[in-house]
N, C-alpha and C positions, 0 to 999 in steps of 0.2 A: 273152539279149540283154545287151549291155554297158550300163553305166549310170554317169552322173556324178550321183549322188544325194546332195546335201547333204554333200559331202566331197571333199577333194583328195588325201588320203593314198592312196598307191599308184598315183596317176594318172601318166601319162607325157606330157610336154609339150615342145613346141618354142617357143622365144622368139627372134624375130629382133631384131637390134640390142640384144643382151643384155649388152654389155660395160660400159655406163655409163648414167647417168641413169635414166629411167623403166624401160628394159628391164632394167637391172641390179637395180633394186628389185623388179621382178616376178619375176626369177629367184630372188632371195633369199627372197621371200615363198613361192613355190612349194616351195622346198626346206624352209623352216621348217614348211610344212604337210604335209610328207612325200611330196611328188611326186618323180619322177625327171625331170631336165631336160636337154635339149640346147639350146644357144644358139649363135648365130653373131654375128660382128662383121666389120668390114671387113678387118682384118688379123689374121694368126695371132699376132703379138706381142701385140696387144691382147686377143685371146681367151685366150692363155696367162697373161697377167697377171691377168685377171679370174678365171680358173680357180684360180690360186694363192691369190688373196684370198678367194674363196668357200670354198675348202676349209679355210682358216684360220678363217673365221667359222663355218662349218657343221659342221666336223669332217672328218677325212680320209676317212670312210666315206660322205660325202654322194654321192648318185647324180647327179653333175653332169658334163656332157661339153660340149665346145665345139670348133667348127671355123670357120675363116674362110669367108665366103661373100659374094660380090658379088651382092646381090639383084636387080641389073639384068641378070644373065646367067643365062638359063634353064639352061645346062649346069652352072653352079655350083650352082644350086638342086637339080638332079637329083642331083648328087654329094653335096650336103649331106643329102638325104633317104636316100641309101644309108648314109651315116654314121649318121644317126639310127636307121634300121632295125637296123643292127648293134649300136648302143648300147642301144636301148630295146626292140626287137623288136616293139612296137606303138605306137599313138599315140591319146591321148584329147583333148589340148588343143593348139591352135595359138594363139599370141599374135603377131599381126603388129604389130610395134612399130617396125621399122627405118624411118627417114625422114630426109629432108634438106629444107632450105629455101634457096632462092636468091631474094633479094628485090631486084627491080629493076623500074622501069617497063617496060612492054611494049616501048616503042621502043628501050630499051637492053638488052633480053634477047636473047641469042643462041639460035639453034635448039638448040645443044648444052645450054645452061642449061635450056631447056624440057624437052627429052627426058630429061635426067638426073633432074629432079624427078619427072616423070610415071613414068618407068621405076622409080624407087625407091619412091615413095609409093603407086603404083597398080598398075602392071603386075607388079611383084614380088609384091604381095599376091595377085594373081590366080594366079600360078604356085605360090606356097606353098599357097594355099587349094585349088587343084585337086588337088595331090598329097596334101594332108591329107585331102580328102574321099574319095579312093580308100581310104585306110586307115580312116577313120571308117565307111565303108559295110561294110567287112569286119568291123569290131568291132560294128556295130549301134548306135553312138552316137558323139558327138563334140561339141566346142565350139570355135568360132572367136571370139576376141576381137581386134578391131581397135582399135589406139590411133589414134584420129582426132584431131580438134581442133575447138574452137569456130570456127576458120577455115573449117570446112565449112559454116557458117551466116552468118558475118560477114565480108564482104570488107573489104580494106584496101588502101590505095595501096602499090604495090610488091609486092603479094602475088599477082599473077595466076596464076603457075604453082603456087604453094603452095595458094591457094584452089581452083583447078581440081582439083588432085590430091585434096584432102580432100573437096570436094563429090562428086567421082567415087567416092571411097572409100566414102562413106556410101551413095550410090546402089547401088554394087556390093554392099555388105553387106546392104542391105535386100532386094535381089533374090535374093541367095544364100540368105537366110533363108527367103524364100517358096519357093524351089526345093526346099529340103531339110528343112524343119521337120518334115514327116511321116515322115522317116527317123530321127527322134530325134537330129537334129543342130541345135544351137542356135548363134545368131550374135548378137554384141553389139558395138556401137561405143561406145567410151569417148572422150568429147570434152572434154579438159582445155582450160582457158584458159591463163593465164600460169603456167608451171611453172618452178621454181627449178632450172634446168639451164643448161649452157653454150649449148645449142641455144636455150633460151627467153630468151636475152638477158642471162643472168647470174644469179648466186645472190642471193636476197633472202628475208628471213623472211616478208614479206607474201604471197609467191606460194604457189600450190599446191606441195607438196613431192612428189618422186618416190614416196616411200613412201605418200602419200595416194592416188596413182593406183593403186599396187599394192593398197591396201586395197579400192578399188572393184572391181578385178579379182577379188580374193578373194570379195567379196560376190556378184558375178554368177555366179561359178563354183560357189558353194555354195547357190544357190537350188534348191529342190526341182525335180525334173525336169519336173513339170507346168507350171512357170512359167519364162518366158524374159524376162529384162530385155534388150530389144533395143537400147536407146540410153540413155546416161547423159551429162549435161552436168555439167562441173565448172568452178568459177571461184573465184578468191580471195574470201574473205568481205569483206575490207576492202582493196580495191585502192588503190594510190596515186592521189591526185587529180591 
């Protein structure tokens, strides 16, 4: 039976939204820990730029691969998994990180706004997780880490679509964990608050840094197999007043 026992070295991972921000830091962390990684981004040019930078940072022999994928399109996801299968041959870890936010009062939100947020932040996670679970079952083990948000617990004005997507993501993750925990498949939701990224409203020293989120992902992945950290909340220690 396969195992993710207190170590990442040699594991094979997919990271969505891996070209910048939190996703990029998670890709770097996994490579530093000796994993092989396939990541996706919205555009091939963004993926290629990230690949070039990662190979400069990690060395030309780093086992890192990337392909553009629209996580709202099931056919794109199927094609991405074919690419991952060719590149990695198996799969141990899935990090669902890709996400967007459209922040408007409900009366000003279009149906297209709503559908785009839900499709990216929630439905895309279902498609990636379903295909990863097929591979985990063949291996006898696996780990899904979802990058959620404190917005999954704390609503805010203008956040209806984003809040709904993250509340849904946490519910989906908890149910998936209950469905598959006895198959040696673990599921964790990491829930950062204010993160210093373009998505998070801009860079700032007081915010949680992307590498801090990657460090938490490292922690949950390296727990002994007998223990599952199913949810982690993160927030700035000293937020602005």
